[in-house]
N, C-alpha and C positions, 0 to 999 in steps of 0.2 A: 309809792314807798312800800305799801303792804305787799304788792306783788313781788317786788324785788326782795323783800325779806323772806317771803315764802320760797322764792327761787334759791336763795342762799341756804335756807334750812334744808331744802330738798338735796342740794349738792352735798352738804355735810353729812346728812343721814345716809345718802347713797354710798359715800366713800367709807363711812364708819361702820356700816353694817355688813360689809363684805367679810367672809370668813378669812381669818388671818392666813391660813395655810392653804387656801383654795388653789387648785391647780389650773383652773380655767376661770377667766374673768370675762364678763360680758357687759355690754352697754348698748343702749339704743342710739342709733346714728340720727343726727338732725342736720338737714341741709341748711346752709347759712342763710338762704333766702326763703326758707319755708315760713309759714305763719308762726310756728313755735319758735323758730330761730329769730325771726323779726322781733317777737315779743320779748325774748330774753335779752336782746341787745339794743332795743329801742331806747333812744334818749331824745330829749327835746330838740337837739340840734340835728339828729340823724333821721327822725321819724318820717320826714318828707323826702329823703334822698334815696330810699330803697326803691328799686324799680318794681313795677307791677309784674306779677308772674306771667311768663310766656309772652311778654312784650318785646319789642325790638331792643329797647334799652336793657331789658333783663338779659338777653342773649349776648349783647355787646359787653355787658359787665362780666359775664361768665368767661367770654372769650379773652377779654383783657386780663382777667385773673389767671386764666390758663397760661397765657403768654408770659406773664410775670413769673409764674411758678416754673415754667420751662427754663427761663433765664436763670432762676435760682438753682434748678436741678443740674443744668449743664455746667454752669459756673465757669471757672477758669480753664477747664479741660478743653473747651471749645473756643478759647481765645488763642491768639498766637503769642509766643514769647520771643523777645529779642535780647541781645546783649545789653547789659545795664547802661552802656554808653550810647545805645541807639542801634538801629537796624542797618545803618549805612555801611556799605563796603567801598573800598577805594583801590585804585590801581595806579601805580606810578610808572607804568611802562617798563622799559628795559632796566630801570634802576632797581626794581624788585622782581625781575624775571617775568614781567607781564602778567603776573598772577593777581588775583583779587584778595584783599585783606580786610579784616575788621578788628576793632579794639575790643578785647574782653577783659573782665576783671576776675581775678582768682585769689582765693585765700582770705585770711583775717589777720591784720588789716589787708584790704584788697590791694592788689598790684595789677597795673594795666599791661597787657601784652598785645602786640600787633601780629595776629596770626593769619597765615594763609588759609584759604578755604579749599578743601580738597575732598571731592566726592569719590575719588579713586582710592582712598585709604581710610583707615578706621580710627587710629589713635590720635588723641589730642596730646601733643608734646610741646614743651617750651624749654628754652635754655635754662639749665639748672646746675648749680655747683660745677661750673664749667671746667672741663679738662681741655676740650677742643671745641670751641664755638665760634660763630661768625662775630665780627666786631659789632658792638652795640651802641657806639657813640654816634650822635647825630651828625657830626662832621664827616663821617664816612659815607653817609647817604644824603645827597643834596635835597631830596624831596622831604626829608624829615624836619627841616628847619632847625629849631633849637630843642626839640624833644628827643631825649635819649631813649633808647630801648632798654628794657629791664631784664634782669636775670632772676629766676625764682629760687628761693631758698626755703625748703619745707620746714626747717627748724624755726623760721621767722613767722610762720603762720600757725596760729593757735588752733586752727581747724584741720590741719593736715594729719593724716594717719598713714602708717606704713601699710602697704598692700602686700599681703603674704603670698608665698609660693603655693600655699594650700588652697587658695581661692580658685574657683572654677575658671575664671577668666585669665588666669596666669598661663599663657601659652608656653612659657619657658620653664615650667615646673620641672621638667626632666633634667634641666641644668642645675637645679638647686640641690645642695647637699642635705638640706633639712626643709620640711614644709613650713617651718617657722621663720625661714629667711625671707628677706624682702625680694619680691619678684623682679627679675631683670627683664629687659626688653631690647630687641633690636628690630628695627623696621628698615627694609631695603626697598628702594624705589626704582622706577623704570630707568631714570637717567643714570648714566654710567657712574658707578662707584658712589652713589648718593645714598646716605643712610643716616639714621639717628639711633642712638643707643644710650641706655642708662638704667634707671630703676623706676618702677611704678609706685605712685603714691595716690592717696585719695584726698580730695580737698573740695572746697566750695567753688562753684561757678556762679557768678552773680548775674541774674537776669531780671527782666521786668516784663509785665504784660503789655501787649499792644492791642488796643481795641479801636476799631474803625480808623486804623492808620494813625492813631495818636498814642504816644507813650503815656502810661499812667504815672501818677505821682510816686514819690519815694516810698510811700507806705505799701505799694503793691510789689515791692521788690521780692524776688524769689531767690533763695539760696539753695542751689541744687548740688548734691554730692555727685561727683564724677571721678573717673580714674584718669590720672594725668601722667604722662611720661616725663620724668625728671631727666631731661636730655643732657647728659654730661658730655657726650661726644658726638659731633656731627662730621659728615664727610661729603666730598663731592660738591654738588651745586649749593649745598647748604652753607658752605664756607665762602661762596662767591656771591652772596647777596640774595639768594632765593630763600625765602622764609627764615631770615636771620633771627626773628623773635618767636619762632615756633609755628606750628601747623595744626589746624583743627581738622582731623579726619571726620568726614560726614558719611562714611560708608555704612553698609547694612549690618556689619558685625555687632555683636553684643557689647563690645567695649567702646563703641562710638558714642558721642554726645547725644545724638537723637535717640539712641536706644535707651540710655539712662533716663532721659527726660520723659519719654513715653511710658516706660515701665514704672516710673515713680508716679504716674498718673497726672503729670503736670501739663500734658498736651496730647493732642492727637498724634498718632505715629506717622508724621509727615513733616516735611519742611520745604521751603522754597528758596531759590536763589534768582536774582534778577540782575542782569548786567546791561547798562545802557551804553549809548554811543560816546558818552563823555567820561568814560573810564571810572564810573562809580556805579553803585547798585544797592541792593537790599538783601538781607537774609531774615527769614521769619521761621521760627520753629513752631510746628503745629499747624502751619498753613495748608489748607486743602485746595486752594485756588478758587477762582471764580466759578459760577455755575456753568458758564459757557467756555469750554476749553476742549482741546483735543487730547487724546491719550493713546498710549500703546502699552501692552503688558511688559513687565520686566521678565527677562529670561534667566533661568538658573543653570549655569554651566559648571561642570565639575572642575574643581581646582582653580576657580576664578572668583575673586571677590570684587565687588563693585556693582554698579548699576548698568546692566546690559540689556539692549533692546535689539529686535530683529528688523532690518530694513529689507523691504520686498523689492525695491527698485530705486535707482538714482535717475533723476530726470533733469535735463537742462532746458529750462523754459517749459514748453509743453511737449517736448520730445523725451520719452523715457528710453534709456539705454538698455539693451538686451543683456541678460545674464549679469546683473549688477546687484543681486541680493547678497547681504552679508550681515554679520552681527557686529555691534559696536558698543563700546563703553560711552557713557555720558559722564565726562570727567572734567570737573572744574579745575582740577590740579594740572591739566594740560593747557598750555596757553593757546596752542593751535591744534589743527585737525589732521588726523591720519586715516588713510583708507588702505584696505588690502591692495597689494601691488597691481593686480590685473584691473581692479575697479578704479584705482587711482589713475592708471594710464588712460582708461576710457574717458573718465570725467575731465582730466586735464587736457586731452586732445580736443575734446568737444568745446571746452571753454576757449582754448587757444584759437579754434576756428573762428570764433566771434570777435577776436581782438585784432584790430588793425593798428599794430604798433611794432616797434623794433625790439626784437628779443635782445636781452642784455643780462650779463651776470654782474653781480655786485659783491665786492669784498666783504666777507663775514656773513653773507646771506646764503643759507643752504637750500632755499627753495629752487626748484629746477626751472619753473616757468615764471620768468621775470621780464619786465619790459620797461621801455622808456618812450614817452610820447609827449606831444605838446598839450594834450588834454587827456583827462581820465576817461577811458572808453566805457560805454554802457554795455554790460553783458547780461545775458538772461540769468535769472535766479537758479540756484541749485535747489532741487526739491527732493527730499527723502520721503518715499512713500512707505507707509506702514499698513497694517491690517485695517480692514473696515474703512478704506479710503481716507484715513487720516494722513495728513501731509505736513511735514516740517519744512518750512521754506526759508532758505538762506538768501535774503534779498540782495546782499552786497558780498559776493564771494571773493572780491579782490581786496588786497591790503595795500593801501597807499602809504608809503613810509617816508617819502621825501618829495618836496616840491620846491624847486629853485631854478632861477634863471630861465623861467618860462617852460621848464620841463617837469613832467610828472613821472616819478619812478614808482613802480608798483609790481606786485607779485601775486600769484595764486598761492595763498598760504596753506597749502595741503602738501603732505609728504606721504610716501609709502610707509605702511606700518611694518614694524619688525616682527609683529605677531601674525602668523599665517592665518588668513581668513577672518581676522578680527580688526576692526577699526577703532577710532577714538574721536568723538566729537568734543573739541576743546572749547574754551571760553570764547574764542573769536567768533564762532558760529552760533553761540547762544545769545549774542547781543540782541536787545530789543524784545526779549521774551522773559516771561515769568515761568521759570522751570520748577515744577512741583514734583518732588520725589515722594510719591504717595506710597510709603512702605506698608501702610495698613491694608491697602487693596492691591499692592504689588503692581503699581502702574507709574509710568512717567506721564506727566501731564504738562501741557504748555499752552500759553496764550500770549498774544501781543501785549506789550506793556512798556511804558516809559519809565518804569521803576521809580516813580515819584511818590511822596507822601507829604502830609502836612508838616511844615517845619516846626518842630517843637524841641525845646531844650531837653537833654537827657535828664532823668530824675536824679536828684541828689540823694546820697545815702542818708538814711534816717539815723541821726546821732543817738547812740545808746540803744539801738534796736535790740530787743530781746527775743525776737522771733527765732524759733528753732529751725535749723536747716533741714530740708527734706533728706532723709537718710538714703544711703546707697541701697538699691534693691537687694534683698537677700538672694542667695543662690537659687532658692526655690522660685523666686519671682523672676530671676534672670532667665529661667528655662521656659517661662510663659511667653506665648506669642502675641499677647495683647497687653494694653495698658491696664494698670490696676489703680484703684482709687487712692488718692493721697492719704486717706484715713487708714488704709490697709498697708500701704507700702512700708517696708522695714520692720513690720511686726512679725514675730514668730509665735506659733501656736503654743499655748501653755500645756502642761501635762494634764492628761485626762483624769478627772476625778471619778470615783466610783459612782454608779448611777444613783444610789440612795442619798449619799452625802451631797452630790451635785444638785439633785432636785430639792433637797431641804434648803441648801444655801440659796438656791434660786428663789424659792418661795419666801424665805425670810427677807431676802433682799427686795423682792417685789412688794412685800407688805410695808417695809420701811419706806420704799419709794412712794407708795400710795399715801402713807401718812404725811410724808414730806410735801407731796403734791397738794394734799388737803390743806395744809397750813398755808401754802403759797396761794391757793385759790381763795381761802378766807381773807388773806391779807389784801389780795387784789380787789375782791368784791367789796370789802369794807372801805377801800379807798374811793369806790364809786358812789358810796352813799352820802 
């Protein structure tokens, strides 16, 4: 008791005798396992538990402590995020244009939307205050059963904000009469006459952390501010059942959802998509992929947005075709795959050479190489060779679309590209892979995967939650190429004070904090006696 009282007196005297306005503070450092440190924290219950210095237990305890601190320091930034309703993606085949979709929650109160996942575009847009939108009733889509799709109304969300023409990310600012107007948008897609247009708004996207493939509970929910296209008018394929409830652009531009999440410090600047053979899959924001995976760098081509890689050669089985190098988009917004005309012809003819079946054309099918046979033939895999001997293998290059009356009808689901010299690898050839879009290191990564995770219920929203949403990154932060800490995101620097007043304020504040800390220390130590 006497030693403890002396220790308390020492602490009080040390804190009280520092000069109030001293500009430099000093203190002696004490290792938590040193003799002095042991003496200061020794209690009857812990006196025997501290390890002997330089013993194996001593170093194990240090290593364990370091690991624990690493987990504390890295925190959520190195976990992955998933939509609040879970990571699962779904595809309903031709009913929804063969694309993959996931449910997301937007606004306050939150409203659920079934959005298509598109790495070939950037903007997240949803049907909103519709002038011309696709039908949203469940009876129109057989795969939706009884669940109607929703329309977004910014005025019904307490967290929505107008996105002004003056903002750096407003690409249509030149069309505005005043910088204080709401920013308009129009996005045109590769499919003929397909577009979405309306006004940009800012609102909350609801997410949750995913750790070790398990959804966290509702208390780990994340409210991330993103820019959303209030899609008043759609055209083309969007009126025919493709993305009727909106589309999430996952491209590299600053206005995409991955860009907002990483620049707000919520995740690593990366995400992954996984599509399995059963028309479902997963999406993870912040995922860097497993330690063992192949990769190839992204290419940056002028006037092209999207994720583009360079293929050095196309191989059929173990035979590589000559002069078959090309560049290609990795585009989840394309259902099927497209190759430059000359390369398409070489690949198709080589596959055709291995097929012992009757050529046949089918009504409504645009693929050139289609067949009918009593059995599905086995053909060699298509291999795309990248730099450093990395290879992307398409194990099942044929698409079987009908089996009836003992006959199998199938096609080679590849078409010639309309863009000269540039191809597009679509969802059909990404199946069975975990595709990691590592924007942080500018690489495409892939590894074989069954796209499975532990079955857990999506977290329920915490009633009456008062957690503040992460703010939209400032324009200054938008221009940064790396993620910023959540503690910094959204804050703007205050006006600089004069050096003398600033230093005085700092010293007075430091003194007050030291006095406050002294009282806290006294209270804590008194509770131990």
